[in-house]
C-alpha positions in Angstrom: -70.6 -34.1 9.3 -69.7 -30.9 9.2 -66.2 -32.1 8.6 -67.6 -35.2 6.1 -69.5 -32.0 4.0 -66.1 -30.1 4.2 -64.3 -32.9 3.0 -66.8 -34.0 0.3 -66.8 -30.4 -1.0 -63.1 -29.8 -1.1 -63.2 -33.1 -3.3 -65.5 -31.9 -5.8 -64.0 -28.0 -6.1 -60.5 -29.0 -5.3 -60.1 -32.1 -7.4 -57.4 -31.0 -9.3 -55.8 -27.7 -8.9 -52.5 -27.7 -10.8 -49.6 -27.8 -8.7 -48.2 -25.2 -9.3 -51.6 -22.9 -8.5 -51.0 -20.7 -5.5 -53.5 -21.6 -2.6 -53.5 -18.7 -0.7 -54.2 -18.8 3.5 -55.4 -16.3 6.0 -52.1 -14.2 5.9 -52.6 -13.2 2.4 -53.7 -10.5 0.5 -57.4 -9.9 -0.1 -57.5 -10.3 -3.9 -55.6 -13.6 -3.2 -58.1 -15.1 -1.2 -61.1 -13.6 -3.0 -59.8 -15.0 -6.8 -59.3 -18.1 -4.8 -62.5 -18.6 -3.5 -64.1 -17.6 -7.1 -61.9 -20.1 -9.0 -63.0 -22.8 -7.1 -66.6 -22.0 -6.5 -68.2 -19.3 -9.1 -65.4 -20.7 -12.1 -64.7 -24.1 -10.9 -61.8 -23.9 -12.7 -60.5 -27.5 -10.6 -63.4 -29.4 -11.3 -62.8 -31.0 -14.4 -59.0 -33.0 -15.5 -57.4 -31.2 -18.1 -59.7 -28.1 -18.2 -57.8 -25.3 -20.6 -56.9 -22.7 -17.8 -56.6 -18.6 -18.5 -52.6 -19.3 -17.0 -51.5 -22.2 -18.3 -52.2 -22.2 -22.1 -48.6 -23.7 -22.2 -47.6 -21.3 -24.9 -47.8 -17.6 -23.5 -49.8 -15.3 -22.0 -49.6 -11.6 -23.1 -51.7 -8.4 -21.9 -51.7 -5.3 -20.4 -50.4 -4.2 -16.6 -50.0 -0.7 -15.2 -46.1 -0.4 -14.5 -44.3 2.2 -12.3 -41.8 4.0 -13.4 -38.7 3.9 -12.4 -37.7 8.0 -11.8 -40.5 9.6 -12.0 -43.4 7.2 -10.3 -45.7 7.2 -12.7 -47.9 4.0 -13.7 -48.4 3.6 -17.4 -49.6 0.9 -19.0 -47.5 -1.3 -20.6 -47.5 -4.1 -23.0 -46.5 -7.9 -21.0 -45.3 -10.6 -22.9 -45.0 -14.3 -20.9 -43.1 -16.9 -23.2 -43.0 -20.4 -22.0 -40.9 -21.7 -25.5 -38.6 -18.6 -24.8 -38.8 -19.1 -21.1 -38.8 -15.3 -20.1 -40.8 -12.6 -19.4 -40.8 -9.4 -21.4 -42.0 -5.8 -21.4 -42.8 -3.3 -24.2 -42.4 0.2 -23.7 -45.2 0.5 -26.6 -47.7 -1.5 -27.7 -46.7 -1.9 -31.4 -42.8 -2.0 -29.9 -40.5 -4.9 -31.7 -38.0 -5.3 -29.3 -38.3 -5.4 -25.6 -37.4 -2.8 -22.4 -36.5 -5.5 -20.7 -36.7 -9.5 -21.2 -35.9 -11.9 -18.0 -35.0 -15.7 -17.5 -38.2 -16.9 -15.9 -35.7 -18.5 -13.7 -34.7 -15.6 -11.2 -38.1 -14.0 -11.5 -40.0 -13.2 -7.8 -43.4 -12.7 -8.4 -45.2 -11.1 -4.6 -48.0 -8.8 -3.9 -47.6 -6.2 -2.1 -51.2 -3.9 -2.1 -50.0 -2.0 1.0 -46.9 -0.9 -0.4 -48.1 -0.1 -3.6 -51.0 1.7 -2.8 -53.2 -0.5 -5.0 -55.2 -3.9 -3.4 -54.2 -5.6 -7.0 -50.4 -4.2 -6.5 -48.0 -6.8 -7.5 -44.7 -6.6 -7.2 -42.0 -8.4 -10.2 -38.2 -9.0 -8.8 -35.4 -10.6 -10.6 -31.8 -11.0 -10.9 -29.7 -8.5 -12.7 -25.6 -9.1 -12.6 -26.6 -11.0 -9.6 -28.3 -7.9 -7.6 -32.1 -7.5 -7.5 -34.1 -5.3 -9.6 -38.3 -4.5 -8.7 -41.1 -3.5 -11.1 -44.2 -2.9 -9.8 -47.9 -3.4 -11.2 -51.0 -3.8 -11.3 -54.7 -4.4 -13.0 -57.6 -3.2 -12.5 -59.4 -6.3 -13.0 -58.5 -8.6 -9.4 -58.5 -11.6 -11.8 -56.2 -10.3 -14.2 -53.8 -9.8 -12.0 -53.7 -13.1 -10.2 -54.0 -15.4 -13.5 -50.2 -12.9 -14.0 -49.4 -14.2 -11.2 -50.1 -18.1 -11.7 -49.5 -17.7 -15.3 -45.3 -16.7 -14.3 -45.5 -20.1 -11.6 -47.1 -22.0 -14.3 -44.0 -21.4 -16.9 -41.3 -21.4 -14.1 -43.0 -24.9 -13.5 -42.9 -26.0 -16.5 -39.2 -25.0 -17.5 -38.3 -26.5 -14.4 -39.6 -30.1 -15.1 -38.0 -29.8 -18.4 -34.8 -28.4 -17.5 -34.8 -30.8 -14.5 -36.7 -34.0 -15.1 -35.4 -35.8 -12.0 -36.6 -33.4 -9.9 -40.3 -33.9 -7.7 -42.8 -31.9 -8.9 -43.2 -30.9 -5.4 -39.3 -29.9 -5.1 -39.8 -28.1 -7.8 -43.3 -26.2 -6.9 -40.7 -25.3 -4.1 -38.5 -23.3 -5.9 -41.3 -21.0 -7.4 -42.4 -17.5 -5.9 -42.4 -16.4 -2.7 -43.0 -14.1 -0.4 -40.4 -12.1 1.5 -39.4 -13.1 5.3 -40.2 -9.5 6.8 -40.0 -6.0 5.4 -40.1 -2.9 7.2 -38.1 0.6 8.3 -34.5 0.3 10.1 -31.5 2.8 10.8 -28.2 1.3 9.6 -25.0 3.4 10.2 -21.9 2.6 8.0 -19.1 0.4 7.7 -17.2 2.0 10.4 -20.0 2.6 12.4 -19.0 6.0 13.2 -21.5 7.5 10.6 -24.8 9.1 11.4 -27.7 6.0 11.5 -29.8 6.9 8.3 -33.5 5.2 7.9 -34.0 3.0 4.8 -36.4 0.7 4.4 -35.4 -3.5 4.6 -36.5 -6.4 2.5 -35.8 -9.2 3.9 -35.4 -12.2 1.1 -34.5 -15.4 2.6 -30.8 -14.8 2.8 -30.8 -11.5 0.8 -31.4 -8.7 3.1 -31.8 -5.5 0.9 -32.2 -2.1 1.7 -33.5 1.0 -0.1 -34.2 4.9 0.4 -38.1 4.1 -0.6 -39.9 1.1 -1.0 -40.6 1.5 -3.8 -37.0 1.5 -5.2 -36.5 -0.2 -8.6 -33.0 -1.2 -7.1 -31.7 -1.6 -3.6 -28.9 0.7 -2.5 -27.3 -1.9 -0.7 -27.4 -5.7 -0.3 -25.9 -8.2 2.9 -25.8 -12.0 2.5 -27.3 -13.4 5.7 -25.4 -16.7 6.5 -25.9 -19.6 8.6 -24.5 -20.1 11.9 -22.3 -22.7 11.2 -20.7 -20.4 9.4 -20.1 -17.6 11.6 -23.4 -15.5 11.3 -25.4 -14.7 14.3 -27.9 -11.7 15.2 -27.5 -10.1 18.5 -30.2 -7.6 20.5 -28.7 -4.5 21.3 -25.9 -2.6 19.8 -21.9 -3.0 20.4 -20.8 -0.6 23.5 -19.4 2.7 22.5 -21.2 2.6 19.1 -20.7 6.0 17.8 -23.5 7.9 15.7 -26.4 9.6 15.8 -29.0 7.7 15.6 -32.9 8.8 17.1 -34.0 4.8 17.3 -33.2 2.8 20.8 -34.0 -0.6 20.1 -31.0 -1.8 18.3 -29.9 -5.2 16.8 -26.5 -6.3 15.2 -25.9 -9.1 12.8 -22.4 -10.5 12.5 -20.6 -11.6 9.6 -17.5 -13.5 8.8 -16.1 -10.0 7.6 -18.0 -7.1 9.9 -20.6 -6.1 12.0 -23.9 -4.7 10.9 -25.7 -2.3 13.1 -29.1 -1.6 12.8 -31.7 0.5 15.3 -35.8 -0.5 15.2 -38.5 2.2 16.2 -40.3 -0.3 18.7 -39.3 -3.4 20.7 -41.6 -5.0 19.2 -40.1 -4.4 15.6 -36.5 -5.2 16.9 -37.7 -8.4 17.9 -39.6 -9.5 14.6 -36.7 -8.4 13.1 -34.2 -10.6 15.2 -36.9 -13.5 14.6 -36.5 -13.1 11.2 -33.0 -13.2 11.1 -32.8 -16.5 13.4 -34.9 -18.2 11.4 -32.4 -17.8 8.0 -29.2 -18.0 10.5 -30.3 -21.5 12.2 -30.9 -22.7 8.5 -28.0 -25.0 7.0 -26.8 -23.1 3.6 -27.2 -25.1 0.5 -24.1 -25.6 -2.3 -26.2 -23.0 -4.5 -26.1 -20.3 -1.4 -22.5 -20.9 -1.0 -22.3 -20.1 -4.8 -24.1 -17.3 -4.3 -22.0 -16.1 -1.8 -19.2 -16.5 -3.7 -20.7 -14.1 -6.5 -22.1 -11.7 -4.1 -19.7 -10.4 -1.8 -15.4 -12.6 -2.6 -15.5 -12.4 0.9 -14.5 -16.1 0.6 -11.9 -15.9 -2.0 -10.9 -19.2 -2.4 -14.4 -19.9 -3.8 -13.3 -18.4 -6.9 -12.1 -21.6 -8.3 -12.0 -22.9 -11.9 -14.3 -26.1 -11.0 -16.9 -24.2 -11.8 -18.4 -24.6 -8.6 -17.7 -22.9 -4.8 -14.9 -25.4 -3.1 -15.9 -24.6 0.1 -19.6 -25.8 -0.2 -20.8 -28.7 1.7 -21.1 -32.3 -0.2 -23.2 -32.2 -2.9 -26.4 -33.8 -2.7 -29.2 -34.8 -5.0 -31.9 -34.8 -2.6 -31.5 -31.0 -2.2 -33.2 -29.4 -5.0 -31.7 -26.1 -4.5 -28.3 -27.6 -4.9 -29.6 -29.9 -7.4 -30.7 -26.9 -10.1 -27.3 -25.1 -9.0 -25.0 -27.6 -10.0 -27.0 -28.5 -12.8 -27.1 -25.2 -14.5 
């Protein structure tokens, strides 16, 4: 009976959820879960087809978000403008400014909630690629509804932009290209390429195949990035450090990332952290690389010299398949 009742309730209150709308799980932060419940039952946003929603007007969204300064760490109000027509997100240092401080293409943006890292329950981290390197912007809004609306507006614009650009891709394929959560974040110690330098504590973020490390979790730019490829292409993760490892380290739960070019050595504070990082790296390494990821690797590291080709694609990549939407996006762009 209860199961039947839940099905009826869902049929009413979740009847017309936009495909791009992020439906949180129990693992997501409180503001996402709370606004999901309020959107369904208080505001009844999904009960009517074609209902005009604050994050899907199909034109633009403009408003104030509190942005963390890159150098001084202070949060100051900044005007943000999200444009579906232009396919970009802009922010302005002054409300009456005519030219934006930054103009970000919508297809290189990711957004993920980071309340603990930012120190605000409505904290949102926006990342984008600049010269194939990752740039972080940290923002929040006093209103939980407002910040979640911004988050879903970004997903809405991304979805419609990609659907226009790549009309043969299915809705679900496009949906899978929208915002994503990081696979894992946390502190580890690392040493340098000679493996004789002292280990230094750094904040690490694993965003699929891109491992970034920062001196501080709220740094705007990573100090370095490591591409994590697939097992069939010579990448692996090993528990522990190579025998005879030099350099001072204060944490004793080591792990080693093996790449075709070199080994990267890390230490973790606890065995639980060590095993969690190994599991995260293993999940990435066990996945076959897409042609898009081969191309990204060529741009990132130039460790595959033959990838630099006048053909406009990576000749070392596996055969192209239109069933892989990531490959489709890369090679059609």
